[in-house]
C-alpha positions as a printed NumPy array, in Angstrom:
array([[  0.   ,   0.   ,   0.   ],
       [  1.495,   3.326,  -1.096],
       [  0.767,   6.178,   1.304],
       [  2.162,   9.004,  -0.827],
       [  0.707,  10.367,  -4.017],
       [  2.854,  10.151,  -7.134],
       [  3.553,  13.891,  -7.01 ],
       [  5.051,  13.588,  -3.508],
       [  7.209,  10.641,  -4.551],
       [  8.399,  12.58 ,  -7.612],
       [  9.259,  15.538,  -5.382],
       [ 11.377,  13.317,  -3.124],
       [ 13.072,  11.743,  -6.141],
       [ 13.737,  15.15 ,  -7.706],
       [ 15.236,  16.661,  -4.541],
       [ 17.439,  13.602,  -3.947],
       [ 18.543,  13.557,  -7.596],
       [ 19.45 ,  17.245,  -7.408],
       [ 21.334,  16.619,  -4.152],
       [ 23.375,  13.923,  -5.879],
       [ 23.985,  15.649,  -9.223],
       [ 24.09 ,  19.409,  -8.541],
       [ 27.859,  19.588,  -8.12 ],
       [ 29.674,  21.475,  -9.644],
       [ 26.767,  23.075, -11.52 ],
       [ 22.971,  23.103, -11.083],
       [ 20.786,  20.368, -12.568],
       [ 18.738,  21.414, -15.595],
       [ 15.048,  20.512, -15.45 ],
       [ 15.372,  18.741, -18.8  ],
       [ 18.22 ,  16.552, -17.517],
       [ 16.352,  15.788, -14.318],
       [ 13.19 ,  14.896, -16.251],
       [ 15.248,  12.543, -18.42 ],
       [ 16.569,  10.668, -15.397],
       [ 13.046,  10.431, -13.947],
       [ 11.522,   9.388, -17.303],
       [  9.157,  12.376, -17.415],
       [  8.431,  15.177, -19.849],
       [ 10.233,  18.359, -18.631],
       [  7.011,  20.384, -18.426],
       [  5.604,  17.849, -15.979],
       [  8.306,  18.723, -13.444],
       [  8.332,  22.515, -13.71 ],
       [  5.373,  23.195, -11.389],
       [  6.732,  20.689,  -8.892],
       [ 10.187,  22.283,  -8.935],
       [  8.714,  25.755,  -8.547],
       [  6.743,  24.614,  -5.485],
       [ 10.009,  23.361,  -3.98 ],
       [ 11.68 ,  26.697,  -4.738],
       [  8.818,  28.567,  -3.026],
       [  9.264,  26.297,   0.001],
       [ 12.993,  27.179,   0.021],
       [ 14.039,  23.576,  -0.444],
       [ 15.53 ,  24.261,  -3.877],
       [ 16.852,  27.387,  -5.475],
       [ 16.656,  28.145,  -9.156],
       [ 19.763,  29.336, -10.965],
       [ 19.173,  31.326, -14.133],
       [ 21.323,  31.432, -17.222],
       [ 22.69 ,  29.073, -19.86 ],
       [ 24.198,  26.803, -17.21 ],
       [ 21.284,  27.268, -14.861],
       [ 18.983,  24.777, -13.263],
       [ 18.203,  23.761,  -9.714],
       [ 20.297,  23.133,  -6.639],
       [ 19.551,  22.618,  -2.976],
       [ 18.801,  25.746,  -0.976],
       [ 20.634,  24.266,   2.025],
       [ 22.54 ,  21.163,   3.099],
       [ 20.839,  17.898,   2.236],
       [ 21.146,  16.67 ,   5.813],
       [ 19.027,  19.666,   6.866],
       [ 16.119,  18.841,   4.556],
       [ 13.695,  16.185,   5.773],
       [ 11.613,  13.984,   3.517],
       [  8.513,  15.252,   5.34 ],
       [  9.428,  18.856,   4.515],
       [  9.501,  17.981,   0.812],
       [  6.163,  16.174,   1.042],
       [  4.576,  19.043,   2.992],
       [  5.736,  21.536,   0.348],
       [  4.023,  19.554,  -2.391],
       [  0.921,  18.867,  -0.294],
       [  0.499,  22.561,   0.536],
       [  0.421,  23.3  ,  -3.192],
       [ -2.331,  20.707,  -3.656],
       [ -4.34 ,  21.782,  -0.588],
       [ -5.933,  24.732,  -2.378],
       [ -8.248,  22.486,  -4.336],
       [-11.014,  21.861,  -1.785],
       [-13.737,  19.5  ,  -2.889],
       [-17.337,  19.337,  -1.816],
       [-17.405,  16.642,   0.837],
       [-20.301,  14.934,   2.517],
       [-20.709,  15.538,   6.243],
       [-19.66 ,  11.948,   6.89 ],
       [-16.376,  12.442,   5.048],
       [-15.754,  15.925,   6.5  ],
       [-16.574,  15.025,  10.11 ],
       [-15.528,  11.381,  10.425],
       [-13.252,  10.137,   7.643],
       [-11.124,  13.276,   7.122],
       [-10.139,  13.646,  10.803],
       [ -9.075,   9.994,  10.923],
       [ -6.996,  10.379,   7.768],
       [ -5.53 ,  13.662,   9.056],
       [ -4.398,  11.982,  12.282],
       [ -2.81 ,   9.124,  10.351],
       [ -1.148,  11.605,   7.986],
       [  0.41 ,  13.485,  10.89 ],
       [  1.847,  10.24 ,  12.281],
       [  3.194,   9.31 ,   8.842],
       [  4.801,  12.741,   8.366],
       [  6.329,  12.536,  11.843],
       [  8.127,   9.371,  10.714],
       [  9.256,  11.079,   7.507],
       [ 10.646,  13.938,   9.603],
       [ 13.273,  11.435,  10.781],
       [ 14.482,  10.808,   7.211],
       [ 16.758,  13.368,   5.581],
       [ 17.541,  13.839,   1.915],
       [ 21.078,  12.807,   2.87 ],
       [ 19.689,   9.455,   4.102],
       [ 17.947,   8.953,   0.764],
       [ 21.12 ,   9.861,  -1.148],
       [ 23.166,   7.4  ,   0.9  ],
       [ 20.68 ,   4.609,   0.157],
       [ 20.888,   5.433,  -3.557],
       [ 24.683,   5.151,  -3.301],
       [ 24.547,   1.857,  -1.432],
       [ 22.175,   0.419,  -4.023],
       [ 24.311,   1.822,  -6.865],
       [ 21.297,   3.518,  -8.446],
       [ 23.5  ,   5.878, -10.438],
       [ 26.104,   3.429, -11.691],
       [ 28.332,   6.033, -13.358],
       [ 28.463,   8.28 , -10.344],
       [ 28.994,   7.796,  -6.655],
       [ 27.046,   9.787,  -4.108],
       [ 29.195,  12.826,  -3.445],
       [ 29.614,  14.075,   0.097],
       [ 27.953,  17.404,   0.88 ],
       [ 30.554,  19.877,   2.092],
       [ 28.231,  22.876,   2.196],
       [ 28.569,  24.88 ,   5.377]])
């Protein structure tokens, strides 16, 4: 059973990919989309949401792209998920009273517990697992020396 929507999983994958590949220059959205097997336009709104949440920063210019706004060990998986969820939260649907008063509070409580667990996982943890599993065969996970 998957507890995260595809958009949240893509956000985590994008941030971890950028953490791994953004040295010495930022990662272009087109390159990132290629590694994630997505059309570049599909990622742009997601990346912009992460910039607004100050998880990523956009670098303009011919060698521009995206890089982390701070050290990868200081970004939790839950923070990434919350940034994407807050972008989706604006679309309120008409709900029945049963859903609004019974089901939604139960799901909200479970979501908070789930996010609390994700708060314990950093982007650095995800990058290390990618390195251990040799996900990017040509490249090793580079240490983050940002201060």
